[in-house]
C-alpha positions as CSV (number, residue, x, y, z in Angstrom):
1,M,-24.7,-30.5,-36.9
2,S,-22.7,-30.0,-33.9
3,S,-24.2,-29.3,-30.8
4,E,-21.6,-26.8,-29.7
5,P,-22.5,-23.2,-29.0
6,T,-22.0,-20.9,-32.1
7,D,-21.6,-17.7,-29.9
8,A,-18.6,-15.7,-31.3
9,H,-17.2,-15.4,-27.7
10,A,-17.3,-19.0,-27.3
11,E,-15.6,-20.0,-30.7
12,H,-12.7,-17.9,-29.7
13,G,-12.4,-18.8,-26.3
14,E,-12.4,-15.3,-24.9
15,H,-13.1,-14.6,-21.3
16,E,-13.0,-18.4,-20.5
17,G,-10.8,-17.3,-17.3
18,M,-13.4,-15.3,-15.6
19,T,-15.2,-18.0,-13.5
20,K,-17.2,-17.2,-10.4
21,K,-14.4,-18.3,-8.3
22,R,-11.9,-16.1,-9.8
23,I,-14.1,-13.1,-9.9
24,V,-14.7,-13.6,-6.3
25,A,-11.0,-14.2,-5.8
26,I,-10.1,-10.8,-7.4
27,F,-12.8,-9.1,-5.3
28,L,-11.1,-10.5,-2.3
29,Y,-7.7,-9.2,-3.4
30,L,-9.2,-5.6,-3.9
31,L,-10.8,-5.9,-0.3
32,G,-7.7,-6.7,1.0
33,I,-5.7,-3.8,-0.6
34,T,-8.4,-1.5,0.4
35,V,-8.1,-2.8,4.0
36,V,-4.4,-2.3,4.1
37,E,-4.8,1.3,2.7
38,F,-7.6,1.9,5.5
39,I,-5.2,0.5,8.2
40,I,-2.2,2.7,7.0
41,A,-4.4,5.9,6.7
42,L,-6.4,5.5,10.0
43,W,-4.2,3.8,12.3
44,L,-0.4,3.7,11.1
45,V,0.1,7.2,10.1
46,P,-1.8,9.0,12.9
47,T,0.2,7.0,15.5
48,G,3.4,7.8,14.0
49,Y,4.3,4.1,13.0
50,I,4.6,5.4,9.2
51,P,5.6,8.9,8.4
52,I,3.4,10.4,5.8
53,Q,6.4,10.7,3.5
54,Y,6.5,6.8,3.1
55,A,2.7,6.4,3.2
56,N,1.8,8.2,0.1
57,P,4.1,6.4,-2.1
58,I,2.6,3.2,-0.6
59,Y,-0.9,4.4,-1.4
60,I,0.1,5.1,-4.8
61,V,1.7,1.7,-5.4
62,L,-1.4,-0.1,-3.9
63,T,-3.9,2.1,-6.0
64,L,-1.9,1.2,-9.2
65,F,-2.1,-2.5,-8.3
66,K,-5.8,-2.0,-7.8
67,A,-6.4,-0.2,-10.9
68,F,-4.3,-3.0,-12.8
69,L,-6.5,-5.7,-11.3
70,I,-9.7,-4.0,-12.1
71,V,-8.7,-3.1,-15.8
72,A,-7.2,-6.5,-16.5
73,Y,-10.2,-8.5,-15.1
74,F,-13.1,-6.8,-14.7
75,M,-12.7,-4.7,-17.9
76,H,-11.3,-8.1,-19.6
77,L,-8.1,-6.8,-21.0
78,K,-6.1,-9.8,-19.9
79,F,-8.2,-11.7,-22.1
80,E,-7.9,-9.4,-25.0
81,K,-5.3,-9.5,-27.8
82,I,-2.0,-7.9,-27.3
83,G,-2.6,-5.2,-29.9
84,L,-5.9,-3.8,-28.0
85,A,-4.0,-3.8,-24.6
86,L,-1.0,-2.1,-26.0
87,A,-3.2,0.5,-27.4
88,I,-4.5,1.2,-24.0
89,I,-1.5,0.6,-22.1
90,V,1.0,2.8,-23.7
91,P,-0.7,6.1,-23.7
92,I,-1.5,5.6,-20.2
93,L,2.3,5.1,-19.7
94,F,3.0,8.4,-21.6
95,I,0.3,10.3,-19.5
96,I,1.9,9.1,-16.5
97,G,5.6,10.2,-17.7
98,L,4.0,13.6,-18.5
99,I,2.6,14.1,-15.2
100,L,5.9,13.0,-13.5
101,V,7.7,15.4,-15.9
102,L,5.5,18.3,-15.3
103,T,5.4,17.7,-11.5
104,N,9.1,17.9,-11.5
105,E,9.1,21.1,-13.7
106,S,6.6,22.7,-11.3
107,H,9.1,22.4,-8.4
108,Y,11.6,24.4,-10.7
109,W,9.2,27.1,-11.1
110,V,8.5,27.4,-7.5
111,D,12.1,27.4,-6.5
112,L,12.7,30.2,-9.0
113,R,10.5,32.5,-7.2
114,V,12.2,32.1,-3.9
């Protein structure tokens, strides 16, 4: 008899990358991004260092990066098989594309009324 663990997760090596050190590192990345967002929102935009037209895309990119980190590490998608990851990521990309197309189309209708 082997003294190795018989847990299914241990046999397949799933989640071996989520150590306490990595969890703290990801938390610190998320905290740092949030601090940057707060600095932009509460100091750089109100004082005029960054116009709001530039701040909004920066917020979107930072928020998407935070969402990636949360989904990849805390929801363990980084450690899943590619099929499961694609089953979640591809529909999200289509939804984002649909939102962009509908946003563009809404401007067309507003311009028509003027």
